[in-house]
N, C-alpha and C positions, 0 to 999 in steps of 0.2 A: 425269437429275439432274446439275446442273452441279457441278463440283468447285471448292473454294475456290482462289483464286489463291495461289501460293507467297508472293507479296509480302504478301498480306493475312494469311496464316498466320504468317509471321515477325513481322509487326507485332504481332499478338495475343500471340505468345510473348514478345516484348520487353516488352510492357505487363505481362504476368503476372510476368516476372522482376523488373521494376522494383517492382511492388507487393509481391512477397515480400521484397525487400530493404528496403523502407520498413517493413514489418511487423517484420522482424528488428531494425532500428534502434530502433523504438519499444519493443520488448520488452527491449532492451539498455540501458535508461535508467540514467543514473547517479543514485543516490539521494543526497539531501542529508543530511549528518550533523546539521545543526542541526534540520531538520524531524523527523528520526527521533528525536532526543533529546526534543523537545517532545512528540511522539507517545507515546514510551515513558513519559514522566513522567505524562501524562494517562491512559494505558492502565492504569497501576497503580491509579489511583483507580477506573477502570471495573471492574477485577477485584474491588475491594473491595465495590463496590455490587452487582455482578452476578456471582455465583460461576460461572455457566456460561461466562463469558468467559475464565476462568483458563486459561492455557497456550496461548491461540490468538492471541497478539499479532502474531507474524510473519505468520501466515496472514491476519489481518484487515488488517494494513498492506498486504500485497501485493494483497489483494482491492480496496483502494481504487484501485489502478493497473490493475485487471483482469488481474492476473498470478497464475499458480499458484504455490504455495509449493514450487517446485523447489529442489533442493539448491544449485544455483549462486546463486540469488537469496538464499536463507537465508544462505549463506556470505558473500555480499557485505554483508548486514546485520550479521553477526557482525564482519566486518572493520571496518565503519564504527563499530561500538560500541567498538572498541579505540582509535579516534583521539582525539587531544587536543581537536579541535573538538567532537566529540560529548560528551566528558566535561565540558568547560566549559559547553556549552549546557544539558546536563542539570542541572548544579548550579545554574545560573541559573534554570532553569524550576522546580526544586524550591524554591528560595528564594522565588520569586514566588508559588508555590502556598501555601507556609506563611504568607506575609504576607496572602494573600487568604482564608485558611481561615475558614469560618463566615460568609461574607457572604450566602449564600442558602440556602434550604431545599434539602435533597438532592433531593427529587422534582421541583422546578421549576428546578433550576440548569441553566445552559447545558451544563455538563459532562455532566449526566445525559441531557439530550436528545441530545448528541453520542454518548454511549455507546450509547444505544438505536439511533441512526441507523447507527453503525458496525457494530453487531452485526447489524442487519437487512441491511446491505450485504454483510457476510461470509456470512450464511446464504443470501442470494439468489445470490451468486456460487458458493457451494459447491453449491447445488442445480443450477445450470446446468452445472457441470463433471462431474456424475455421469453 
C-alpha cells in the first residue's frame, strides 16, 4: 500500500486549517444594531400573536444566522441593545408600526407570515442541534 507523500499531506492540512479559519470568521460575524432593532420591534408583535414564541427572541434571531445561542453571542446582542443606534432605530420602527397599525387582517398580514416562517426556522435549527 503506497503512503501519501508528505507534500500532499501538508497541503491537505493547510486546506483544513484555512477552512477552519474561514468558519470561525463566519461565526464571529458582527451584528447590525439597526437590523436587530427592527427585528426586536417585529418580534414583540409575533410574541403577542403566537404565545409559544415568547422568550425565544435571541435564539430565533441567532437561528436565522445558523448560530447557537451561546453566551458570547447573547452577550453581544445585549451590548448592541444598549447602543444609541439601536435605541434610535427601535423608536423609529415602533413609530412606523403604530402608523401602519390595522392595515391588514392579522391572519393574512406579512408580519404574521414572517412570524410563522421565523418560528419554523427556529424549530428546524433547534431540532438539528439536538
